[in-house]
N, C-alpha and C positions, 0 to 999 in steps of 0.2 A: 503494499500498500505506498503510497506517494500521497505528503501532505505540503501544498504548497504553503508558506506562511512568511507575511511581510515583519511579525512581532508578536509580541506577546502582553497580554494584559496581564495576568493573575497568576501567581505561584501560589502556591498552600503547601500542607503538611498532611495530611488525613488516613490514618490506616497504614504508618510506617512507608507511606507511599506519598512520593515529591511529586504534583498535579499544578502542571506548566498549561495554564489557554492559550492558545493560539490564535493568532490573528489571522487574516488579509484585509487590503485595502480595498474596499469596493468602487461603485458608483458615487458620485457624489460627494468625495470625500467620506466614506461612513468604514466605519470599520465592522468587519463580517466574522464572526468563530467561524477558526478551520478544525476545532478540533482541539484535541488534551493530549498532551503527551504526559505519560504515567512513568515513573520513574521508582524503582523500588529504593526506600530512603536510604540504606545504608550503601546503595551503587552510584547516590548520586554525587558522588565526591568526584569518584574514578570518570563518573561520564562525561562532566564538565570538564574536567580537567583532559581526558581526549577527544572532546573538542574543541577546546581552545588547540595544545597542540596541533590537529587537523589544519583548523585554519590558520595559524601559524604558518605552516609548512605552504600550503596553497598561494598564502599570500609573497613568500618567498620566492614560489617558481613564478607565479606572475609576474612576481618582479624582475628577473631573471630573465624569462619572456620579451617582457617591454625593455630592459637592455640590450638582449641580443638582437630586439628589432630596431632600435634605435642605431646600432651599433651597425647593424647590417644597411639601414640607410644613408647615414654618414658617409661607407665605404662605396655603395653606390652613385652618390651625391659626388666624391672625389676623383672619383671615375670617369664621371661623365664629364667633370670639369676639365680633364688630364692631370690630375693630382694626387692620380693615384701612388701609392707608398707601395715599395717591393717588397712581397711574402719575405720571408724564410728560406724556401725552396729558391727563389729567382736569384739570378747572376747578378742583381744590380742593375740591369741595361738595362733604360728608358727605349722604347721605340718611339 
């Protein structure tokens, strides 16, 4: 099952379960309840840490991809302007 959530509205503890009410942004700036995420209370800290670590890794991957695209774009612009720098396996001769 997949639930799309834009945020959360309520977090509560009931019967040793952490309950997180998820919301979606609806039309006309309304918030619609999307569902409730239920996590055993004794697993909540591990769950939150795992989620946080996963988000950090995804952020680092996205940053590396943005930097690689920026580097590739800069290299393409240098090549297009005739200012390409020789690579390590080049002889250094510019034609």
